[in-house]
C-alpha positions in Angstrom: 0.0 0.0 0.0 1.4 3.4 -0.9 1.3 6.3 1.5 1.6 10.0 0.9 2.8 12.4 3.4 3.8 16.0 4.2 7.1 17.3 5.4 6.8 19.1 8.7 9.9 20.3 10.6 12.1 18.2 8.3 10.1 15.0 9.1 7.9 13.2 6.7 4.5 12.8 8.4 1.5 10.6 7.4 -2.0 10.3 8.4 -2.3 7.2 10.7 -5.2 5.9 8.6 -2.8 5.5 5.6 -0.2 3.4 7.4 -0.1 -0.2 6.3 -0.1 -3.2 8.8 3.3 -4.1 10.1 4.6 -0.6 10.4 5.7 1.0 13.7 5.0 4.8 14.0 5.7 7.6 16.3 2.7 9.9 17.0 3.7 13.4 16.1 0.4 15.3 16.3 -3.2 14.7 17.3 -5.5 17.3 15.8 -9.1 16.6 17.0 -11.7 18.0 19.4 -10.8 18.1 23.1 -13.2 15.4 24.3 -11.9 12.9 21.8 -8.3 14.1 22.5 -8.7 13.3 26.2 -10.1 9.8 25.4 -7.1 9.1 23.1 -4.6 10.3 25.7 -6.3 8.1 28.3 -5.4 5.2 26.0 -1.8 6.5 26.0 -2.0 7.9 22.5 -0.2 11.2 22.8 2.6 13.0 21.0 5.8 10.9 21.2 4.1 7.5 21.8 5.1 4.6 19.6 2.5 2.2 18.2 2.4 -0.6 15.7 -0.4 -1.0 13.1 -1.3 -4.7 13.6 -4.2 -5.0 11.1 -7.4 -3.4 9.7 -11.0 -4.4 10.1 -12.6 -2.9 6.9 -16.1 -4.0 7.8 -16.0 -2.3 11.3 -13.9 0.6 9.9 -11.3 0.1 12.6 -7.6 -0.2 12.9 -6.0 -2.6 15.4 -3.0 -1.0 17.1 -0.4 -2.3 19.6 1.3 -0.1 22.1 3.7 -2.1 24.4 1.8 -5.2 25.4 -1.7 -3.7 24.8 -3.9 -4.2 21.8 -6.8 -1.8 21.0 -9.1 -0.9 18.2 -9.4 2.7 16.9 -12.1 4.1 14.6 -10.6 5.0 11.2 -12.3 8.4 11.4 -10.3 9.1 14.5 -7.1 8.1 12.7 -7.7 10.8 10.2 -6.7 13.4 12.8 -3.5 11.7 13.9 -0.2 12.5 12.1 2.6 10.0 12.6 6.2 9.3 11.5 6.8 5.8 10.2 9.8 4.2 12.1 10.4 1.0 10.1 10.3 2.8 6.8 12.6 5.5 8.1 15.0 2.9 9.3 15.0 1.1 6.0 15.6 4.4 4.2 18.4 5.3 6.5 20.0 1.9 6.2 19.8 2.1 2.4 21.5 5.5 2.4 24.3 4.2 4.6 24.7 0.9 2.7 24.9 2.4 -0.7 27.3 5.0 -2.0 25.1 8.1 -2.8 27.1 9.2 -5.8 27.4 5.8 -7.7 24.5 3.7 -6.3 27.0 0.9 -5.7 27.5 -0.8 -2.3 29.9 0.9 0.1 33.0 -1.1 0.9 32.9 -0.9 4.7 29.4 -2.5 4.7 30.1 -5.5 2.5 33.6 -6.7 3.2 32.4 -9.3 5.8 29.7 -10.4 3.4 32.2 -10.9 0.6 34.4 -13.0 2.9 31.5 -15.3 3.3 30.3 -15.2 -0.3 33.7 -16.3 -1.8 33.3 -19.6 -0.1 30.4 -20.4 -2.4 32.3 -21.7 -5.4 32.6 -21.0 -8.2 32.7 -17.2 -8.0 34.9 -14.4 -9.1 36.0 -10.9 -8.4 36.4 -8.2 -11.1 38.3 -5.1 -10.2 37.7 -2.0 -12.3 39.9 1.1 -12.1 39.4 4.1 -14.3 42.4 5.1 -16.4 43.8 8.6 -15.8 40.9 9.7 -13.7 43.0 12.5 -12.1 43.5 14.0 -15.6 39.7 14.1 -16.0 39.4 16.0 -12.7 42.3 18.3 -13.5 41.0 19.1 -17.1 37.2 19.3 -16.5 36.9 19.8 -12.8 35.6 17.7 -10.0 31.9 18.1 -10.9 32.7 16.4 -14.2 34.6 13.7 -12.3 31.5 13.1 -10.1 29.4 12.8 -13.3 31.8 10.2 -14.6 31.6 8.2 -11.4 27.9 8.4 -11.5 27.7 7.0 -15.0 30.3 4.3 -14.2 28.0 3.2 -11.3 25.1 2.9 -13.8 27.2 0.9 -16.3 28.3 -1.6 -13.6 24.8 -2.0 -12.1 23.2 -2.4 -15.5 25.6 -5.0 -16.7 25.7 -7.5 -13.9 23.2 -10.0 -12.7 20.8 -9.7 -9.7 22.9 -12.1 -7.7 26.1 -10.1 -8.2 27.4 -7.1 -6.2 28.9 -3.9 -7.4 31.0 -2.1 -4.8 32.7 1.3 -4.8 36.0 0.0 -3.5 38.0 3.3 -3.6 37.7 6.7 -5.2 37.6 5.6 -8.8 38.0 1.9 -8.2 35.1 -0.6 -8.2 34.9 -4.2 -7.2 32.3 -6.6 -8.7 31.5 -9.9 -7.0 30.2 -12.5 -9.5 28.2 -15.3 -7.9 28.3 -18.8 -9.4 30.6 -17.6 -12.1 33.4 -19.8 -13.6 36.5 -17.9 -14.6 35.6 -17.8 -18.4 32.3 -16.2 -17.6 34.0 -13.7 -15.3 36.4 -12.8 -18.0 33.5 -12.2 -20.5 31.7 -10.0 -17.9 34.9 -8.1 -17.3 35.3 -7.5 -21.0 31.7 -6.4 -21.3 32.2 -3.8 -18.5 35.3 -2.4 -20.1 33.6 -2.2 -23.5 30.5 -0.5 -22.0 32.6 2.1 -20.2 34.3 3.0 -23.6 30.8 3.4 -25.1 29.7 6.0 -22.5 28.5 9.2 -24.1 29.4 11.9 -21.7 29.3 15.5 -22.8 30.7 18.2 -20.5 30.5 21.9 -21.5 30.2 21.0 -25.1 33.1 18.5 -25.2 33.0 14.7 -25.3 34.8 13.2 -22.2 36.4 9.9 -23.1 36.7 7.3 -20.3 38.5 4.0 -20.3 39.1 1.4 -17.6 41.6 -1.3 -16.7 40.2 -4.5 -15.4 41.6 -7.4 -13.3 39.7 -10.7 -13.0 40.3 -13.6 -10.6 38.2 -16.5 -9.5 37.6 -19.2 -6.9 38.9 -21.7 -7.7 42.0 -21.7 -7.9 42.3 -18.9 -5.3 40.6 -19.8 -2.0 40.7 -17.1 0.7 39.1 -13.7 0.3 42.4 -12.0 1.2 44.3 -14.0 -1.5 41.6 -13.3 -4.0 41.9 -9.6 -3.4 45.6 -9.6 -3.7 45.5 -11.6 -7.0 42.8 -9.5 -8.6 44.7 -6.3 -7.6 47.9 -7.7 -9.2 45.9 -8.5 -12.4 44.6 -5.0 -12.5 48.1 -3.4 -12.2 49.3 -5.7 -14.9 46.6 -4.3 -17.1 47.8 -0.8 -16.3 51.5 -1.7 -17.1 50.5 -3.3 -20.4 48.9 0.0 -21.6 45.6 0.3 -19.8 42.1 -0.1 -21.3 42.3 -3.9 -21.2 41.3 -7.0 -19.1 43.9 -9.2 -17.5 42.9 -12.6 -16.1 44.7 -14.2 -13.1 44.9 -17.9 -13.5 47.3 -18.9 -10.8 
């Protein structure tokens, strides 16, 4: 069920009647006549109280609410005058903002490293390390706003060219790590090449000038590498070999 709300004092507030079952809310304002207001406050429904919407009874036009250990029914008409702030939805939104890099839309490194350590035990799998070529030159030539635009587009390219079970992570400033689930090394190499190719195809105009972007790519898989630490080291070495060999290429680690 969708809910619409208004922003008040930098908080998004909703009418209690619109809140779906399963959501916890904090009561922000009760706007109703004094006699009803007293009755609601006798129930403990006052500004700052936290309640959970348990269910709806559409025939009786009531909402079933839980506050602490107590359950009670409230007429939907009364709910129209109660503004609340959803807590679960706010938590999910906050978690998403923390978990994902705002600029690129990719996962943030600090929140997925432990997850990756576990995932690489599910063989076969692979890591693809993507590093933009001469990114400092782009910032120096066109400015950091242009650099941010490039990173934003790179994030889109990565997310649009991997599968649902894969992860794209912003690993460093202009370095991205892609985890490929259930991917043998030949598939990982093809995906790495696809990412490199799609980055070249990016059409990025900045102040009337086409900005060209290329990337060097390292690829390494499990097996033969086993631990996450060894895998990171190997894929990093493959990436730097791609840089040494002239950039804009994919290097596969087979050791």
